[in-house]
C-alpha positions in Angstrom: -9.7 7.7 12.8 -6.3 6.5 13.8 -5.3 3.8 11.4 -4.4 3.4 7.7 -4.0 1.1 4.8 -2.7 -2.3 5.5 0.8 -2.5 6.8 1.6 1.2 7.2 3.1 1.3 10.7 4.1 4.7 12.2 7.3 3.4 13.6 9.5 0.8 11.9 12.7 0.6 13.9 13.8 0.7 17.6 14.3 4.2 18.8 17.4 5.0 20.8 17.2 6.6 24.2 18.3 10.1 23.0 15.6 10.1 20.4 13.0 8.9 22.9 14.1 11.7 25.3 13.8 14.3 22.5 10.3 13.2 21.7 9.3 13.1 25.3 10.5 16.7 25.8 8.5 17.8 22.7 5.5 15.9 23.9 5.5 17.4 27.3 5.8 20.8 25.8 2.7 20.1 23.7 0.8 18.8 26.7 0.8 22.2 28.2 -1.1 23.5 25.2 -3.0 20.4 24.2 -6.0 20.3 22.0 -9.5 20.6 23.5 -12.5 18.5 22.8 -14.8 19.6 20.0 -18.5 19.5 20.9 -20.5 16.6 19.7 -23.3 17.1 17.2 -26.7 15.4 16.8 -27.0 12.7 14.1 -27.3 14.2 10.6 -30.0 13.2 8.2 -29.0 11.8 4.8 -30.8 14.7 3.1 -28.5 17.2 4.9 -26.0 16.5 2.1 -26.2 17.1 -1.7 -26.1 13.8 -3.6 -23.4 15.1 -6.0 -21.2 15.8 -3.0 -22.0 12.4 -1.5 -21.0 10.7 -4.8 -17.8 12.6 -5.0 -17.0 11.6 -1.4 -17.7 7.9 -2.3 -15.2 8.1 -5.1 -12.6 9.7 -2.8 -13.1 7.1 -0.1 -12.5 4.4 -2.7 -9.4 6.1 -4.0 -8.1 6.5 -0.4 -8.6 2.8 0.3 -10.4 3.5 3.6 -12.1 0.1 3.4 -8.7 -1.7 3.5 -7.8 -0.7 7.0 -11.1 0.3 8.5 -12.8 -3.1 7.9 -11.7 -6.2 9.7 -11.9 -9.6 8.0 -15.5 -10.7 8.1 -16.6 -7.4 9.7 -19.0 -4.7 8.7 -17.7 -2.2 6.1 -15.7 0.6 7.7 -16.6 -0.5 11.2 -13.0 -0.9 12.2 -11.3 -3.5 14.3 -8.7 -4.5 11.8 -5.3 -5.3 13.3 -2.3 -3.3 11.9 0.8 -5.0 13.2 4.0 -3.0 13.7 7.3 -3.8 15.3 6.1 -1.8 18.3 2.8 -3.6 18.9 -0.6 -3.8 17.2 -2.9 -0.9 16.4 -6.6 -1.6 15.9 -8.5 0.5 13.3 -11.4 2.7 14.3 -15.1 2.6 13.4 -15.7 5.4 10.8 -19.4 4.7 10.3 -21.8 7.4 11.6 -22.7 5.5 14.8 -22.9 8.0 17.6 -21.6 5.9 20.3 -18.7 4.0 18.7 -18.2 5.7 15.3 -18.0 9.3 14.1 -21.7 10.0 14.2 -21.2 12.8 16.8 -18.3 14.4 14.8 -18.8 17.8 13.2 -17.1 18.6 10.0 -14.5 20.7 11.9 -13.7 17.7 14.1 -13.4 15.5 11.1 -11.2 18.0 9.3 -8.9 18.3 12.3 -8.3 14.6 12.3 -7.3 14.6 8.7 -5.3 17.8 8.8 -3.7 17.7 12.2 -3.9 14.1 13.4 -6.1 14.9 16.4 -9.5 13.4 17.1 -12.7 15.0 18.3 -11.8 14.4 21.9 -8.4 16.2 21.5 -6.3 13.0 21.5 -3.4 12.6 19.2 -3.8 9.9 16.5 -1.2 7.4 15.6 0.4 8.2 12.2 -0.5 4.7 11.1 -3.5 6.8 10.0 -1.8 8.8 7.3 -2.8 12.3 8.2 0.6 13.4 7.0 -0.9 12.8 3.6 -4.5 13.6 4.2 -3.5 17.1 5.4 -2.9 17.9 1.8 -6.5 17.2 0.8 -8.6 20.3 -0.1 -11.4 21.5 2.1 -14.1 20.7 -0.4 -12.8 17.2 -0.9 -12.7 16.7 2.9 -16.3 17.9 3.1 -17.3 15.4 0.4 -15.6 12.5 2.2 -17.4 13.6 5.4 -20.7 13.8 3.6 -20.4 10.3 2.2 -19.3 8.7 5.5 -22.1 10.4 7.5 -24.7 9.0 5.1 -23.6 5.3 5.5 -25.6 2.9 7.7 -24.3 3.3 11.3 -22.7 0.2 12.8 -22.2 -0.2 16.6 -18.7 -1.5 16.9 -16.5 -0.4 19.8 -12.9 -0.1 19.0 -10.7 -2.8 20.7 -7.7 -1.4 22.7 -4.4 -1.0 20.9 -1.8 -3.5 22.0 1.2 -1.1 22.3 3.7 -1.4 25.1 5.1 1.6 27.0 6.2 4.2 25.8 4.4 3.8 22.5 1.0 3.8 24.2 1.6 7.3 25.5 -0.3 9.4 22.9 1.2 12.7 23.9 4.5 11.7 22.5 2.9 11.9 19.1 3.0 15.7 19.5 6.8 15.4 19.1 6.3 13.3 15.9 3.9 15.9 14.5 6.3 18.7 15.4 9.1 17.0 13.5 7.3 15.6 10.5 3.8 16.9 10.0 3.6 19.8 7.5 0.0 20.9 7.7 -2.0 22.4 4.8 -3.6 21.5 1.5 -1.5 20.7 -1.5 -0.1 23.8 -3.2 0.4 23.3 -7.0 3.9 23.6 -8.4 3.8 26.5 -10.9 6.7 25.0 -12.8 4.6 21.9 -13.7 1.5 21.6 -15.8 -2.1 20.9 -14.6 -1.9 17.2 -15.3 1.2 16.7 -13.2 -0.2 18.8 -10.4 -3.4 16.9 -10.4 -1.5 13.6 -10.2 0.7 15.0 -7.4 -2.4 16.0 -5.4 -4.0 12.6 -5.7 -0.8 10.6 -5.0 0.5 12.7 -2.1 -2.9 13.4 -0.7 -5.9 11.1 -0.6 -4.0 8.3 -2.4 -1.1 8.3 0.1 1.0 6.1 -2.2 4.2 6.9 -0.3 2.8 5.4 2.8 3.6 2.0 1.3 6.1 2.8 -1.4 8.5 5.1 0.5 11.1 3.9 3.1 10.7 5.2 6.7 13.3 6.7 9.0 13.9 5.6 12.6 10.8 7.7 13.7 8.6 5.9 11.3 8.2 9.0 9.1 8.6 8.7 5.3 12.1 9.5 4.0 11.9 12.2 1.4 14.2 13.6 -1.3 16.0 10.8 -3.2 14.3 8.1 -1.1 10.8 9.1 -2.1 9.0 6.0 -3.6 12.2 3.9 -3.2 10.2 0.9 -2.0 9.4 -0.5 1.4 8.7 -3.8 3.1 5.6 -4.0 5.4 3.6 -6.8 6.9 5.5 -9.4 4.9 5.1 -7.8 1.5 7.5 -5.7 -0.5 6.0 -2.5 -2.0 8.2 -2.0 -5.1 10.1 1.2 -5.9 8.2 3.6 -8.1 11.2 5.9 -8.7 14.5 5.4 -10.6 15.0 2.1 -8.7 11.8 0.6 -10.2 12.5 -3.1 -10.7 10.2 -3.4 -13.7 12.1 -5.0 -16.6 10.1 -3.2 -19.2 9.9 0.6 -18.4 6.5 1.8 -17.3 4.6 3.9 -19.8 1.6 6.1 -19.1 -0.7 3.7 -20.9 0.7 0.7 -19.0 0.3 2.4 -15.7 -3.2 3.4 -16.4 -4.1 -0.2 -17.3 -2.6 -1.3 -14.0 -4.3 1.4 -12.0 -7.8 0.8 -13.4 -7.7 -2.9 -14.1 -4.9 -4.2 -11.9 -3.3 -5.8 -14.9 -0.9 -5.0 -17.7 0.5 -7.4 -20.3 4.1 -6.0 -19.9 4.1 -6.0 -16.1 1.6 -8.6 -14.7 -1.1 -8.5 -12.2 -1.7 -6.7 -8.9 -1.4 -9.0 -5.8 -1.5 -8.8 -2.1 -2.8 -5.5 -0.7 -2.4 -3.9 -4.1 -5.4 -5.9 -5.2 -7.6 -3.9 -2.8 -5.9 -0.7 -3.9 -6.7 -1.1 -7.6 -10.2 -2.2 -6.8 -10.7 1.2 -5.1 -9.0 3.0 -8.0 -11.6 1.6 -10.4 -13.6 4.7 -9.6 -10.9 6.9 -11.0 -11.7 8.9 -14.1 -9.3 8.2 -17.0 -8.1 11.7 -16.8 -7.1 11.2 -13.1 -5.5 7.9 -13.9 -3.3 9.5 -16.5 -2.6 12.3 -14.1 -1.3 9.8 -11.5 0.7 8.1 -14.1 2.3 11.4 -15.2 3.3 12.2 -11.7 4.7 8.8 -10.8 6.6 8.5 -14.1 8.3 11.9 -13.4 10.3 9.9 -10.8 11.3 7.2 -13.2 13.9 6.8 -16.0 12.0 7.6 -19.1 15.0 7.5 -21.5 15.2 5.0 -24.4 11.8 3.5 -23.3 11.2 1.7 -26.6 14.6 0.2 -26.8 14.5 -1.0 -23.2 11.1 -2.5 -23.7 12.2 -4.3 -26.8 15.2 -5.7 -24.9 13.1 -6.9 -22.0 10.6 -8.6 -24.3 13.4 -10.2 -26.2 14.8 -11.6 -23.0 11.4 -12.8 -22.0 11.0 -14.7 -25.2 14.5 -16.2 -24.9 13.8 -17.7 -21.4 10.2 -18.7 -21.8 9.7 -22.1 -20.4 9.6 -24.8 -23.0 11.7 -27.3 -24.9 14.7 -25.0 -25.0 15.1 -24.9 -21.2 18.8 -24.6 -20.1 20.6 -27.8 -19.3 20.6 -28.7 -15.5 24.3 -28.1 -15.3 23.7 -24.4 -16.1 21.2 -24.0 -13.3 22.7 -25.5 -10.2 21.2 -28.2 -7.9 18.5 -26.0 -6.2 17.4 -24.6 -9.5 17.4 -28.1 -11.1 15.1 -29.3 -8.4 13.0 -26.1 -8.7 12.7 -26.7 -12.5 11.2 -30.0 -11.9 8.7 -28.5 -9.5 8.0 -25.7 -12.0 7.3 -28.2 -14.7 4.9 -30.1 -12.4 2.8 -27.2 -10.9 3.5 -24.0 -12.9 4.2 -24.8 -16.5 0.6 -25.4 -17.4 -0.1 -21.7 -17.1 3.4 -20.2 -17.4 4.9 -22.1 -20.3 5.7 -20.4 -23.6 2.6 -19.6 -25.7 0.1 -19.0 -22.9 -1.7 -15.8 -22.4 -0.3 -15.1 -18.9 2.2 -12.2 -18.5 5.7 -13.4 -19.0 7.4 -14.0 -15.7 10.5 -12.4 -17.1 8.6 -9.1 -17.3 7.3 -9.3 -13.7 8.6 -7.0 -10.9 7.8 -9.8 -8.5 10.6 -11.9 -10.2 13.1 -9.1 -10.9 12.6 -7.2 -7.6 15.2 -7.0 -4.8 13.1 -9.2 -2.4 11.5 -12.6 -2.8 8.7 -12.1 -0.3 6.0 -11.3 -2.9 6.8 -14.4 -5.0 6.8 -16.5 -1.9 3.4 -15.2 -0.8 1.9 -15.5 -4.3 3.0 -19.1 -4.7 1.8 -20.0 -1.2 -1.5 -18.0 -1.3 -2.3 -17.7 -5.0 -3.8 -14.6 -6.5 -7.3 -13.4 -6.0 -7.5 -11.1 -9.0 -8.8 -7.5 -9.1 -12.4 -7.0 -10.0 -11.5 -5.9 -13.6 -9.1 -8.8 -14.2 -11.0 -11.8 -13.1 -9.5 -14.1 -15.8 -6.1 -13.7 -14.2 -6.4 -15.7 -11.0 -3.9 -18.2 -9.7 -4.4 -21.1 -7.3 -2.5 -21.4 -4.0 0.2 -24.0 -3.7 1.1 -23.5 -0.1 -0.7 -26.7 0.9 1.1 -28.9 -1.6 4.7 -27.6 -1.5 7.1 -28.2 1.3 9.3 -25.4 2.5 12.3 -26.9 0.7 10.3 -27.4 -2.5 9.1 -23.8 -2.4 12.7 -22.6 -1.8 13.9 -24.5 -4.8 11.0 -23.2 -6.9 11.7 -19.6 -6.0 15.4 -20.1 -6.7 14.6 -21.5 -10.1 12.2 -18.8 -11.1 14.7 -16.1 -10.1 17.6 -17.7 -11.9 15.6 -18.6 -15.0 13.4 -15.5 -15.6 15.6 -12.7 -14.3 19.1 -11.4 -15.1 19.4 -10.1 -11.5 21.6 -11.8 -8.8 20.2 -14.7 -6.9 18.2 -14.0 -3.7 20.2 -15.1 -0.7 17.7 -15.4 2.1 14.9 -17.4 0.5 14.6 -20.2 3.1 14.5 -17.8 6.0 11.8 -15.6 4.5 9.7 -18.7 3.7 9.8 -19.7 7.3 8.8 -16.2 8.4 6.0 -15.9 5.8 4.5 -19.3 6.7 4.7 -18.5 10.4 2.9 -15.2 9.8 0.1 -16.9 7.8 -0.8 -19.3 10.7 
């Protein structure tokens, strides 16, 4: 178990020589006292586990989005092999079905727990923190046991793990001992006595099995999440931008608990739009959340956001959305600029049928995709379309990548930003379109 949800690389930036030297020293120190192998066990029968525990584990696995990273496109569920690309090479996810030879069928509960808590596999090898054990270490013992029970009762799939494609020195696992020394804080979540039960439940789910910060928190030069004021400040990974969930949230209309619960459970909210990209798989997994847990998550996340004057700010955002809704009152071309003028013509041709005033789609002016600091998500959505979450199937969108040239797409993105947002224009649209289309090949 050494990989994580899509796009969460352990290391994001080039590491300078002094930093590498420091990690090497820490790694060599750890090598002297390295972990030993934990004995293999015989395959366990399904009836070795209580059904209630298995069902609980199934829910936790869904909330943790294990399927996203541990299943390759077209592959068997949880049998691994999915590529997770980082600036330092490609990591291949592992098989976490109970196959004895290629999966975790020979893993005992203590071995499984060590992987989640300490980032070390059954054989005593350090796991890459692409597998978010820095979050899973916070999961309670009984929840880890439930996850284990569920995984061990799945059909075993024989699927050897392909080798990681990591150059030296990133392929030297012992160096990860230094990373753990610096950034891993082992132990289950400890409730904050200054907060109520709902907030603490949300914190447990978000910081533990949900590992939301793995995508939504920026990373330092070691690839570890930056904490304090940077927590949930947004991050770009694998070509998508995970928006800020803190005070820097780009949502034009402030999030409320009800809106966030709608989004978590259905992948859709009328004042914010629809989940897209990897967030689609996330909300599909979160569909197993109880309503109480969904509100707990919302309570915790909202404690990082500006919750002042919510009604007034929401009213202002909706007023702006009505003002700029696409229709007969479109601004004159002279107000838009040449690129936006061309983009407006493209919008009228390929977008207005669904996104004009009076339709039941979420207003573009209320979308974080349009108001965010980065155009990547809008580029991907126009190019690839939207395959909606399971609970919002009537909110799909076709792909236009095959019908729009790069220049047409750039003009369209420029128009959408200028028309439906009060934020400054994006300056790097053409470059990001080239990068996005190259990555899609």
